[in-house]
C-alpha positions as CSV (number, residue, x, y, z in Angstrom):
1,M,112.8,-66.3,55.0
2,T,113.1,-65.7,58.8
3,K,113.2,-62.6,60.6
4,T,116.5,-62.9,61.8
5,T,117.5,-62.7,57.9
6,V,115.8,-60.0,56.7
7,Q,117.4,-57.9,59.6
8,G,120.5,-59.2,58.8
9,E,120.6,-58.8,55.8
10,F,119.1,-55.0,55.9
11,Q,121.7,-53.9,58.7
12,P,124.0,-52.4,57.0
13,L,120.9,-50.3,55.8
14,L,119.6,-49.5,59.7
15,D,123.2,-48.9,60.3
16,A,123.9,-46.2,58.2
17,Y,120.6,-44.7,59.5
18,C,121.9,-44.4,62.8
19,N,125.6,-44.2,63.0
20,G,125.3,-41.5,59.9
21,W,122.7,-39.3,62.6
22,G,124.9,-40.2,65.6
23,N,127.9,-38.7,64.0
24,F,125.7,-35.7,63.0
25,W,124.8,-35.3,66.7
26,R,128.2,-34.9,67.6
27,N,129.0,-31.6,65.9
28,P,125.9,-30.7,63.8
29,M,127.1,-26.9,63.3
30,L,130.5,-28.3,61.1
31,F,128.2,-30.7,58.8
32,M,125.4,-28.0,58.7
33,V,128.0,-25.5,57.6
34,L,129.4,-28.0,55.4
35,I,126.8,-29.2,53.4
36,A,125.2,-25.0,52.7
37,T,128.8,-24.8,50.8
38,A,127.1,-26.4,48.0
39,D,122.9,-26.7,49.1
40,I,122.5,-22.9,49.5
41,P,124.7,-22.2,46.0
42,L,122.3,-25.1,44.5
43,S,119.2,-23.4,45.6
44,L,120.0,-20.2,44.7
45,I,120.7,-21.7,41.5
46,K,117.7,-23.7,41.4
47,I,115.7,-20.4,42.0
48,Q,116.8,-18.6,39.4
49,T,116.4,-21.4,35.7
50,E,113.1,-21.8,36.9
51,K,113.0,-18.3,35.7
52,V,114.2,-20.5,32.4
53,E,110.9,-22.0,30.7
54,N,113.1,-24.2,28.7
55,N,113.4,-27.5,30.7
56,V,116.5,-28.1,28.7
57,L,118.3,-25.7,29.0
58,Q,116.9,-25.4,33.3
59,F,119.0,-28.7,33.0
60,L,121.8,-27.6,31.4
61,L,122.9,-24.6,34.0
62,G,122.1,-27.1,36.9
63,L,123.8,-29.5,35.9
64,P,127.7,-28.0,36.4
65,L,126.4,-26.8,39.7
66,V,125.4,-30.3,40.8
67,S,128.1,-32.2,39.0
68,V,130.4,-30.1,40.6
69,V,129.7,-28.2,43.8
70,T,127.6,-30.8,46.2
71,P,130.6,-33.3,45.8
72,F,133.0,-30.9,47.3
73,A,131.0,-31.0,50.0
74,K,129.9,-34.1,50.1
75,V,133.5,-35.7,50.3
76,A,134.3,-32.9,53.2
77,V,131.2,-34.3,54.9
78,V,132.7,-38.0,54.4
79,T,136.0,-36.6,55.8
80,A,134.6,-35.0,58.8
81,F,132.5,-38.0,59.7
82,G,135.7,-40.0,59.4
83,A,137.1,-37.9,61.9
84,I,134.5,-37.5,64.6
85,Q,134.5,-41.4,64.4
86,R,137.7,-42.1,65.0
87,N,137.7,-39.3,68.0
88,Q,139.7,-37.0,66.1
89,P,139.5,-33.2,66.1
90,I,138.3,-31.2,62.8
91,G,137.1,-28.2,61.7
92,F,135.7,-26.9,58.0
93,I,139.1,-26.0,56.7
94,A,140.4,-29.5,57.4
95,A,137.9,-31.2,56.0
96,Y,137.8,-29.0,52.8
97,Q,141.3,-29.9,52.7
98,P,141.9,-32.8,51.7
99,V,139.1,-32.1,48.4
100,L,141.3,-29.1,47.6
101,R,144.8,-31.0,47.2
102,R,142.8,-33.1,45.2
103,I,140.6,-31.0,43.6
104,L,141.7,-31.6,39.6
105,P,141.1,-35.6,39.5
106,L,138.1,-34.7,41.6
107,I,136.4,-32.9,38.7
108,A,137.9,-35.1,36.3
109,A,136.1,-37.8,37.8
110,V,132.0,-36.0,38.8
111,I,132.0,-35.1,34.9
112,L,133.0,-38.2,33.8
113,W,130.6,-39.8,36.1
114,S,128.2,-37.2,35.1
115,L,128.8,-37.6,31.3
116,A,128.4,-41.6,31.8
117,A,125.3,-41.0,33.7
118,F,123.4,-38.5,31.4
119,L,124.1,-40.8,27.9
120,G,122.7,-43.9,30.3
121,V,119.5,-41.8,31.2
122,A,120.6,-41.2,27.0
123,A,120.4,-45.3,26.3
124,L,118.6,-46.7,28.7
125,V,116.8,-45.6,32.7
126,V,118.1,-48.5,34.2
127,G,121.9,-47.6,33.0
128,A,121.5,-44.7,34.0
129,I,120.4,-45.4,37.5
130,I,123.5,-48.4,37.9
131,V,125.7,-45.5,36.9
132,L,124.6,-43.5,40.0
133,I,124.3,-45.8,42.4
134,G,127.1,-47.7,41.5
135,G,129.3,-44.0,41.3
136,Q,128.2,-42.7,45.1
137,F,132.0,-42.9,45.8
138,I,133.8,-41.5,43.1
139,A,134.4,-38.4,44.4
140,A,135.3,-40.0,48.2
141,A,137.5,-42.1,46.5
142,V,139.6,-39.9,44.4
143,V,140.0,-37.5,47.8
144,L,140.7,-39.9,50.2
145,E,142.1,-43.1,49.0
146,K,144.2,-41.4,46.3
147,L,142.9,-42.9,43.4
148,N,142.9,-41.4,39.4
149,P,139.4,-41.1,38.4
150,I,139.0,-44.4,36.5
151,A,140.3,-46.4,39.7
152,A,138.2,-44.6,41.7
153,A,135.2,-45.3,39.1
154,Q,136.4,-49.3,39.6
155,R,137.0,-48.6,43.2
156,S,133.3,-46.6,44.1
157,W,131.9,-50.2,41.6
158,H,133.5,-52.3,44.0
159,L,132.3,-51.2,47.4
160,V,129.1,-50.4,45.8
161,K,127.6,-53.8,43.9
162,P,128.1,-56.1,47.0
163,V,125.0,-54.4,48.7
164,F,123.6,-52.4,45.4
165,A,120.2,-53.1,46.2
166,L,120.7,-51.6,49.9
167,I,122.6,-48.2,48.6
168,F,120.2,-47.9,45.6
169,I,117.6,-48.4,48.7
170,L,119.3,-46.0,50.9
171,F,119.7,-43.6,48.0
172,V,115.7,-43.4,47.8
173,S,114.8,-43.4,51.4
174,I,117.0,-40.3,51.9
175,E,116.1,-38.0,48.4
176,V,112.1,-38.9,48.9
177,G,113.0,-38.0,53.0
178,A,114.6,-35.7,52.4
179,A,112.2,-33.9,49.8
180,L,109.0,-34.6,52.4
181,V,111.0,-32.6,54.7
182,S,112.2,-30.0,53.1
183,T,108.7,-29.3,51.3
184,L,106.5,-29.4,54.1
185,L,109.6,-27.1,56.1
186,E,109.1,-24.7,53.2
187,T,105.6,-24.8,54.1
188,V,105.9,-24.4,57.9
189,L,108.3,-20.8,57.0
190,G,106.3,-19.8,54.2
191,L,104.0,-18.7,56.9
192,L,106.7,-16.2,57.7
193,P,108.4,-13.1,56.5
194,I,111.3,-14.5,54.4
195,G,109.8,-14.1,50.8
196,V,112.3,-15.7,48.8
197,F,114.6,-17.7,51.3
198,A,112.0,-20.6,52.3
199,P,112.7,-22.5,50.1
200,L,116.3,-21.6,51.1
201,I,116.4,-22.7,54.2
202,S,114.2,-25.4,53.7
203,S,115.8,-27.4,51.6
204,W,119.7,-26.4,53.6
205,L,118.0,-27.4,57.2
206,S,117.0,-30.8,55.3
207,A,120.1,-31.6,52.8
208,P,121.5,-33.8,56.2
209,I,119.0,-36.4,55.4
210,V,121.4,-37.4,52.5
211,Y,125.1,-36.8,53.2
212,M,125.2,-38.3,56.8
213,P,123.7,-41.6,55.9
214,L,125.7,-41.7,52.6
215,A,129.3,-41.0,54.1
216,A,128.1,-43.5,57.1
217,M,127.7,-46.0,54.5
218,Y,131.2,-45.4,52.7
219,H,132.8,-45.9,55.4
220,A,131.2,-48.9,56.3
221,R,132.4,-50.3,53.1
222,V,135.7,-49.3,53.4
223,K,135.9,-51.1,56.2
224,V,134.7,-54.6,55.0
225,A,136.4,-54.0,51.5
226,P,139.7,-51.9,52.1
227,L,141.8,-50.7,49.4
228,N,143.6,-53.4,46.7
229,T,147.0,-51.6,46.8
230,A,147.0,-53.3,43.5
231,V,145.0,-50.4,42.1
232,N,146.4,-47.5,39.9
233,T,146.3,-44.7,42.1
234,N,148.0,-42.0,39.9
């Protein structure tokens, strides 16, 4: 395999990193505020659940926030990303308007996705990975492409399947990268007199590492594979 071939195969991955951060720096304040709507509550609930000794109970307490609130913010980021990419003005309210308009099917979709991932963990780890990666674009498909939850799951898989390995690498790399940066920031911020706010701030500041490349990958995949008008959008 030649160097050119390798570069070609991994080009969508490189584009996701570059375009994600390129658009982030065009309006960093907007993206940070959008991310804060999920990441700060998530960090607060994490601090509280860490006081619970039962690991299963910790998981159950944190699941609703992770399953519902986080996808809301991710879709808002994807919405803002698309507008900025098209050189269109957009603010916080405009980024969240599509989410609020489709809030019921969005909640249904993310709950179904979470249950499928949970069942995948119970049955087989590989199954959970397939569901987790294959469903990365469900929320965006519900809100931006106005699909019902089942059609959105099919659409997400249609977008992910041709580049499944790349999106898996992207997902793992950004999660690991965000964790490392968050740990480093927490260590540095821990030297300051801000107490329990250190993990909260470090998590928020590192969150764009996760949000931005995934937003870029979604828009890149939609451009390559436009929505089939035959898909059920009810």
